C-alpha positions as CSV (number, residue, x, y, z in Angstrom):
1,M,38.5,-19.6,7.1
2,K,38.0,-22.9,5.2
3,T,34.8,-24.1,3.5
4,Y,33.8,-27.7,3.4
5,T,31.1,-29.4,1.3
6,A,28.4,-31.2,3.3
7,I,26.2,-34.0,1.9
8,I,22.7,-33.5,3.3
9,E,19.8,-36.0,3.4
10,R,16.5,-36.2,5.1
11,C,15.5,-39.3,7.0
12,P,11.9,-40.4,6.0
13,D,11.4,-42.1,9.4
14,T,12.4,-39.2,11.7
15,N,12.1,-36.3,9.2
16,L,15.5,-35.1,10.6
17,Y,18.1,-33.7,8.2
18,T,21.5,-35.4,8.4
19,G,24.7,-34.1,7.1
20,Y,28.3,-35.2,6.8
21,I,31.6,-34.0,5.3
22,P,32.9,-36.6,2.9
23,G,36.3,-37.9,4.0
24,F,36.4,-36.0,7.3
25,R,36.1,-38.6,10.1
26,G,33.6,-37.6,12.7
27,A,32.2,-34.6,10.8
28,H,28.5,-35.4,10.9
29,S,25.4,-34.2,12.6
30,Q,21.6,-33.8,12.3
31,G,18.9,-31.2,12.9
32,E,15.2,-30.6,12.6
33,T,15.7,-27.8,10.1
34,L,18.4,-27.1,7.6
35,E,19.4,-24.1,9.7
36,E,19.8,-26.2,12.8
37,L,21.8,-28.8,10.8
38,H,24.1,-26.0,9.5
39,T,24.7,-24.7,13.0
40,N,25.3,-28.2,14.3
41,L,27.8,-29.0,11.5
42,Q,29.7,-25.7,12.2
43,E,30.0,-26.7,15.9
44,V,31.2,-30.2,15.1
45,L,33.8,-28.8,12.6
46,Q,35.0,-26.2,15.1
47,M,35.6,-28.9,17.7
48,L,37.3,-31.3,15.3
49,L,39.6,-28.5,13.9
50,E,40.8,-27.6,17.4
51,D,43.3,-30.5,16.9
52,G,44.6,-28.9,13.7
53,D,43.9,-29.3,10.0
54,P,42.4,-32.8,9.2
55,V,43.9,-35.3,6.9
56,L,40.9,-35.9,4.7
57,E,40.3,-39.5,3.7
58,A,38.5,-38.5,0.5
59,E,37.5,-35.3,-1.4
60,F,34.1,-34.4,-2.6
61,V,34.1,-34.2,-6.4
62,G,30.5,-33.9,-7.4
63,T,27.3,-35.8,-8.2
64,Q,26.1,-37.7,-11.3
65,A,22.6,-38.5,-12.5
66,V,22.4,-42.2,-13.4
67,A,19.5,-43.4,-15.5
68,V,18.4,-47.0,-15.5
């Protein structure tokens, strides 16, 4: 079992949660709740992984606070 880090945002227009896996082409989804988003991302990843391990285009490193 592999674990991937998802970036999650909430759209202010639709109030939907959106999530994507950095560097993993096609690994994105949305949901009305965080739980629904989590389930949807799992399903997308399972589908994408059916073709074998992905070649990631980037790797999530972390976040930084930037003051201006």
